[in-house]
SEKOL-358906 format. One record per residue (C-alpha): chain; x, y, z. Coordinates in steps of 0.05 Angstrom, whole numbers, plus 5000, padded with zeros to 4 digits. Layout:
! SEKOL-358906
mol->A px->X py->Y pz->Z .
...
! end
This chain:
! SEKOL-358906
mol->A px->5000 py->4998 pz->5000 .
mol->A px->5025 py->5069 pz->4985 .
mol->A px->5020 py->5126 pz->5037 .
mol->A px->5018 py->5193 pz->5003 .
mol->A px->5021 py->5233 pz->5068 .
mol->A px->5076 py->5287 pz->5079 .
mol->A px->5095 py->5333 pz->5132 .
mol->A px->5110 py->5406 pz->5122 .
mol->A px->5126 py->5439 pz->5188 .
mol->A px->5065 py->5425 pz->5234 .
mol->A px->5023 py->5409 pz->5174 .
mol->A px->5005 py->5339 pz->5154 .
mol->A px->4985 py->5335 pz->5084 .
mol->A px->4944 py->5277 pz->5060 .
mol->A px->4986 py->5277 pz->4996 .
mol->A px->5041 py->5322 pz->4967 .
mol->A px->4998 py->5362 pz->4917 .
mol->A px->4981 py->5432 pz->4931 .
mol->A px->4956 py->5489 pz->4887 .
mol->A px->4996 py->5551 pz->4869 .
mol->A px->4970 py->5619 pz->4896 .
mol->A px->4935 py->5661 pz->4840 .
mol->A px->4918 py->5600 pz->4796 .
mol->A px->4863 py->5569 pz->4841 .
mol->A px->4824 py->5625 pz->4866 .
mol->A px->4795 py->5608 pz->4932 .
mol->A px->4782 py->5535 pz->4918 .
mol->A px->4704 py->5541 pz->4910 .
mol->A px->4716 py->5558 pz->4836 .
mol->A px->4739 py->5487 pz->4826 .
mol->A px->4681 py->5452 pz->4861 .
mol->A px->4646 py->5436 pz->4800 .
mol->A px->4708 py->5395 pz->4770 .
mol->A px->4731 py->5353 pz->4832 .
mol->A px->4732 py->5346 pz->4906 .
mol->A px->4782 py->5402 pz->4928 .
mol->A px->4788 py->5369 pz->4995 .
mol->A px->4824 py->5312 pz->4961 .
mol->A px->4887 py->5352 pz->4955 .
mol->A px->4941 py->5360 pz->5005 .
mol->A px->4929 py->5435 pz->5010 .
mol->A px->4903 py->5494 pz->4972 .
mol->A px->4935 py->5561 pz->4973 .
mol->A px->4888 py->5616 pz->4961 .
mol->A px->4902 py->5677 pz->4917 .
mol->A px->4948 py->5730 pz->4945 .
mol->A px->4920 py->5770 pz->5001 .
mol->A px->4939 py->5840 pz->5028 .
mol->A px->4919 py->5884 pz->5087 .
mol->A px->4883 py->5935 pz->5045 .
mol->A px->4841 py->5920 pz->4982 .
mol->A px->4879 py->5926 pz->4916 .
mol->A px->4850 py->5938 pz->4847 .
mol->A px->4914 py->5908 pz->4814 .
mol->A px->4946 py->5933 pz->4748 .
mol->A px->4910 py->5961 pz->4689 .
mol->A px->4888 py->5915 pz->4630 .
mol->A px->4918 py->5882 pz->4591 .
mol->A px->4952 py->5840 pz->4647 .
mol->A px->4957 py->5771 pz->4615 .
mol->A px->4992 py->5749 pz->4550 .
mol->A px->5003 py->5679 pz->4523 .
mol->A px->5076 py->5660 pz->4508 .
mol->A px->5104 py->5597 pz->4476 .
mol->A px->5098 py->5541 pz->4529 .
mol->A px->5074 py->5591 pz->4579 .
mol->A px->5041 py->5655 pz->4598 .
mol->A px->5056 py->5724 pz->4627 .
mol->A px->5014 py->5756 pz->4679 .
mol->A px->5016 py->5823 pz->4711 .
mol->A px->4950 py->5818 pz->4754 .
mol->A px->4982 py->5855 pz->4809 .
mol->A px->4952 py->5819 pz->4869 .
mol->A px->4883 py->5844 pz->4857 .
mol->A px->4840 py->5825 pz->4918 .
mol->A px->4789 py->5857 pz->4968 .
mol->A px->4833 py->5858 pz->5030 .
mol->A px->4836 py->5821 pz->5098 .
mol->A px->4767 py->5849 pz->5119 .
mol->A px->4729 py->5820 pz->5061 .
mol->A px->4770 py->5756 pz->5066 .
mol->A px->4751 py->5747 pz->5140 .
mol->A px->4677 py->5761 pz->5130 .
mol->A px->4664 py->5733 pz->5061 .
mol->A px->4716 py->5684 pz->5041 .
mol->A px->4739 py->5647 pz->5104 .
mol->A px->4668 py->5622 pz->5122 .
mol->A px->4665 py->5589 pz->5055 .
mol->A px->4737 py->5560 pz->5049 .
mol->A px->4740 py->5536 pz->5123 .
mol->A px->4694 py->5480 pz->5105 .
mol->A px->4745 py->5445 pz->5064 .
mol->A px->4773 py->5380 pz->5095 .
mol->A px->4846 py->5398 pz->5073 .
mol->A px->4899 py->5450 pz->5093 .
mol->A px->4877 py->5518 pz->5069 .
mol->A px->4935 py->5567 pz->5063 .
mol->A px->4935 py->5641 pz->5053 .
mol->A px->4988 py->5674 pz->5009 .
mol->A px->5010 py->5738 pz->5048 .
mol->A px->5032 py->5800 pz->5015 .
mol->A px->5052 py->5871 pz->5033 .
mol->A px->5083 py->5934 pz->5010 .
mol->A px->5125 py->5943 pz->5074 .
mol->A px->5140 py->5901 pz->5134 .
mol->A px->5087 py->5928 pz->5177 .
mol->A px->5039 py->5910 pz->5125 .
mol->A px->5062 py->5836 pz->5130 .
mol->A px->5060 py->5837 pz->5205 .
mol->A px->4992 py->5867 pz->5212 .
mol->A px->4962 py->5817 pz->5160 .
mol->A px->4998 py->5758 pz->5191 .
mol->A px->4965 py->5776 pz->5261 .
mol->A px->4895 py->5779 pz->5230 .
mol->A px->4904 py->5709 pz->5198 .
mol->A px->4932 py->5675 pz->5257 .
mol->A px->4863 py->5688 pz->5293 .
mol->A px->4830 py->5648 pz->5238 .
mol->A px->4827 py->5578 pz->5270 .
mol->A px->4822 py->5538 pz->5203 .
mol->A px->4880 py->5572 pz->5170 .
mol->A px->4940 py->5527 pz->5194 .
mol->A px->4994 py->5560 pz->5151 .
mol->A px->5013 py->5620 pz->5111 .
mol->A px->5055 py->5626 pz->5053 .
mol->A px->5097 py->5689 pz->5057 .
mol->A px->5105 py->5718 pz->4988 .
mol->A px->5168 py->5762 pz->4983 .
mol->A px->5178 py->5745 pz->4912 .
mol->A px->5120 py->5778 pz->4867 .
mol->A px->5149 py->5812 pz->4806 .
mol->A px->5081 py->5847 pz->4788 .
mol->A px->5072 py->5900 pz->4841 .
mol->A px->5109 py->5964 pz->4843 .
mol->A px->5123 py->5964 pz->4918 .
mol->A px->5145 py->5907 pz->4962 .
mol->A px->5144 py->5838 pz->4932 .
mol->A px->5202 py->5826 pz->4894 .
mol->A px->5238 py->5880 pz->4929 .
mol->A px->5242 py->5839 pz->4992 .
mol->A px->5255 py->5773 pz->4955 .
mol->A px->5316 py->5795 pz->4917 .
mol->A px->5354 py->5830 pz->4973 .
mol->A px->5386 py->5788 pz->5027 .
mol->A px->5378 py->5842 pz->5079 .
mol->A px->5307 py->5858 pz->5066 .
mol->A px->5287 py->5784 pz->5060 .
mol->A px->5315 py->5769 pz->5129 .
mol->A px->5282 py->5827 pz->5161 .
mol->A px->5209 py->5811 pz->5134 .
mol->A px->5217 py->5734 pz->5151 .
mol->A px->5241 py->5751 pz->5217 .
mol->A px->5186 py->5802 pz->5233 .
mol->A px->5132 py->5754 pz->5207 .
mol->A px->5161 py->5696 pz->5250 .
mol->A px->5160 py->5738 pz->5313 .
mol->A px->5085 py->5745 pz->5307 .
mol->A px->5067 py->5679 pz->5276 .
mol->A px->5066 py->5609 pz->5312 .
mol->A px->5038 py->5568 pz->5260 .
mol->A px->5071 py->5536 pz->5199 .
mol->A px->5110 py->5590 pz->5158 .
mol->A px->5125 py->5577 pz->5085 .
mol->A px->5169 py->5628 pz->5048 .
mol->A px->5159 py->5634 pz->4975 .
mol->A px->5224 py->5650 pz->4940 .
mol->A px->5238 py->5693 pz->4878 .
mol->A px->5276 py->5661 pz->4819 .
mol->A px->5302 py->5731 pz->4799 .
mol->A px->5363 py->5724 pz->4838 .
mol->A px->5434 py->5701 pz->4824 .
mol->A px->5437 py->5649 pz->4881 .
mol->A px->5366 py->5625 pz->4903 .
mol->A px->5396 py->5575 pz->4954 .
mol->A px->5425 py->5634 pz->4995 .
mol->A px->5352 py->5660 pz->5004 .
mol->A px->5330 py->5592 pz->5025 .
mol->A px->5384 py->5588 pz->5078 .
mol->A px->5362 py->5657 pz->5103 .
mol->A px->5292 py->5632 pz->5106 .
mol->A px->5314 py->5571 pz->5150 .
mol->A px->5359 py->5615 pz->5193 .
mol->A px->5302 py->5661 pz->5208 .
mol->A px->5255 py->5607 pz->5226 .
mol->A px->5215 py->5586 pz->5167 .
mol->A px->5187 py->5519 pz->5167 .
mol->A px->5190 py->5509 pz->5092 .
mol->A px->5205 py->5546 pz->5029 .
mol->A px->5166 py->5545 pz->4963 .
mol->A px->5199 py->5558 pz->4897 .
mol->A px->5197 py->5585 pz->4844 .
mol->A px->5152 py->5642 pz->4836 .
mol->A px->5147 py->5671 pz->4766 .
mol->A px->5206 py->5693 pz->4723 .
mol->A px->5208 py->5767 pz->4699 .
mol->A px->5193 py->5771 pz->4628 .
mol->A px->5159 py->5809 pz->4573 .
mol->A px->5123 py->5805 pz->4505 .
mol->A px->5113 py->5855 pz->4447 .
mol->A px->5060 py->5863 pz->4398 .
mol->A px->5097 py->5873 pz->4335 .
mol->A px->5036 py->5903 pz->4298 .
mol->A px->5025 py->5957 pz->4350 .
mol->A px->5097 py->5962 pz->4369 .
mol->A px->5078 py->5963 pz->4444 .
mol->A px->5085 py->5915 pz->4501 .
mol->A px->5030 py->5864 pz->4509 .
mol->A px->5025 py->5881 pz->4582 .
mol->A px->5006 py->5948 pz->4610 .
mol->A px->5063 py->5942 pz->4661 .
mol->A px->5114 py->5923 pz->4606 .
mol->A px->5139 py->5865 pz->4643 .
mol->A px->5107 py->5812 pz->4682 .
mol->A px->5115 py->5741 pz->4710 .
mol->A px->5129 py->5684 pz->4666 .
mol->A px->5097 py->5617 pz->4683 .
mol->A px->5081 py->5550 pz->4654 .
mol->A px->5122 py->5490 pz->4621 .
mol->A px->5175 py->5545 pz->4594 .
mol->A px->5203 py->5556 pz->4666 .
mol->A px->5204 py->5480 pz->4690 .
mol->A px->5279 py->5470 pz->4675 .
mol->A px->5298 py->5532 pz->4712 .
mol->A px->5251 py->5515 pz->4771 .
mol->A px->5275 py->5442 pz->4773 .
mol->A px->5348 py->5466 pz->4778 .
mol->A px->5332 py->5517 pz->4832 .
mol->A px->5293 py->5467 pz->4874 .
mol->A px->5355 py->5419 pz->4871 .
mol->A px->5403 py->5470 pz->4890 .
mol->A px->5359 py->5498 pz->4946 .
mol->A px->5345 py->5429 pz->4974 .
mol->A px->5417 py->5412 pz->4979 .
mol->A px->5428 py->5478 pz->5020 .
mol->A px->5373 py->5470 pz->5069 .
mol->A px->5343 py->5419 pz->5120 .
mol->A px->5272 py->5448 pz->5118 .
mol->A px->5223 py->5421 pz->5071 .
mol->A px->5222 py->5449 pz->5001 .
mol->A px->5160 py->5458 pz->4960 .
mol->A px->5169 py->5452 pz->4882 .
mol->A px->5133 py->5500 pz->4834 .
mol->A px->5142 py->5518 pz->4759 .
mol->A px->5112 py->5485 pz->4699 .
mol->A px->5082 py->5424 pz->4730 .
mol->A px->5030 py->5401 pz->4681 .
mol->A px->5026 py->5324 pz->4699 .
mol->A px->5048 py->5273 pz->4749 .
mol->A px->5113 py->5259 pz->4714 .
mol->A px->5132 py->5333 pz->4720 .
mol->A px->5113 py->5327 pz->4794 .
mol->A px->5157 py->5266 pz->4806 .
mol->A px->5215 py->5305 pz->4774 .
mol->A px->5211 py->5359 pz->4827 .
mol->A px->5207 py->5306 pz->4882 .
mol->A px->5266 py->5270 pz->4857 .
mol->A px->5303 py->5337 pz->4856 .
mol->A px->5290 py->5348 pz->4932 .
mol->A px->5220 py->5375 pz->4935 .
mol->A px->5176 py->5347 pz->4995 .
mol->A px->5112 py->5371 pz->4962 .
mol->A px->5093 py->5406 pz->4899 .
mol->A px->5045 py->5461 pz->4874 .
mol->A px->5006 py->5459 pz->4807 .
mol->A px->4993 py->5528 pz->4777 .
mol->A px->4984 py->5547 pz->4707 .
mol->A px->4960 py->5475 pz->4687 .
mol->A px->4896 py->5487 pz->4725 .
mol->A px->4878 py->5544 pz->4674 .
mol->A px->4885 py->5493 pz->4617 .
mol->A px->4856 py->5430 pz->4654 .
mol->A px->4819 py->5444 pz->4716 .
mol->A px->4829 py->5375 pz->4746 .
mol->A px->4902 py->5374 pz->4734 .
mol->A px->4919 py->5375 pz->4810 .
mol->A px->4873 py->5313 pz->4824 .
mol->A px->4906 py->5278 pz->4767 .
mol->A px->4973 py->5289 pz->4795 .
mol->A px->4958 py->5261 pz->4857 .
mol->A px->4933 py->5194 pz->4826 .
mol->A px->4996 py->5196 pz->4782 .
mol->A px->5044 py->5203 pz->4837 .
mol->A px->5010 py->5143 pz->4873 .
mol->A px->5018 py->5101 pz->4810 .
mol->A px->5090 py->5120 pz->4801 .
mol->A px->5107 py->5099 pz->4875 .
mol->A px->5070 py->5034 pz->4870 .
mol->A px->5097 py->5013 pz->4802 .
mol->A px->5168 py->5026 pz->4825 .
mol->A px->5164 py->4993 pz->4895 .
mol->A px->5163 py->5056 pz->4939 .
mol->A px->5115 py->5066 pz->4998 .
mol->A px->5115 py->5140 pz->5005 .
mol->A px->5137 py->5204 pz->4970 .
mol->A px->5190 py->5213 pz->5024 .
mol->A px->5223 py->5153 pz->4993 .
mol->A px->5238 py->5189 pz->4931 .
mol->A px->5253 py->5259 pz->4956 .
mol->A px->5321 py->5277 pz->4927 .
mol->A px->5331 py->5204 pz->4904 .
mol->A px->5368 py->5220 pz->4838 .
mol->A px->5429 py->5181 pz->4819 .
mol->A px->5486 py->5230 pz->4802 .
! end
């Protein structure tokens, strides 16, 4: 028998498959397609202390083997989340994780304090790596001093499982993984989107209103896989792999590279049941190859 359960900090996941923030809404959007509670965890769209309108349109563009987005963390803020969203998503029989964002350290701290009061939110994903906002976001995730400061500040006020989402737009991502571990993170997730752009040659203008945006999808997978492998070798806390996972084979690659769990993102836009299919595919791979749990293959590559 295969046991798919994994542990991330204090979290026990029924399987290693999570959803990537910003690609799965609040979960309810996928209720008509499959049982969302069958996943190891869902990470809801990015949340900020105050409401945000996001960036002007156009803010999405298709690219070869991927997509660019510059949504800009559009959401209605923590007040709306507490009163309207939380009562709905707290019914899921799985781990519901909030992706936390801010423009400054105080934003992160105050938002984290509010979320900790919500009994059925067992973890947060601290997003210090969003390339689509003018303030905060990637500014914290690409500077070692700022990254350390914001992680430390949030850890000081948060007692539950803390996952730090890392930016790929750095020279040495493993260095940021080490910083997260030193400042008390229970896990790191990577990668967030790569900074990119696209141009409409007929109009001779950028396809995004913000000129640049975040690249995701299969195009980023080789980069993400390499960064997960590097970071997993540098830290002792769990690594959660993200980036171009379209099927179970992709997910297994990330686990073999050192990821304890994975997040399915852009694939959900193409096939809404991808995450559910990945769960099944991982189980089949383990059984076919004589392994009993995902932990048996974490980092288990022959070099």
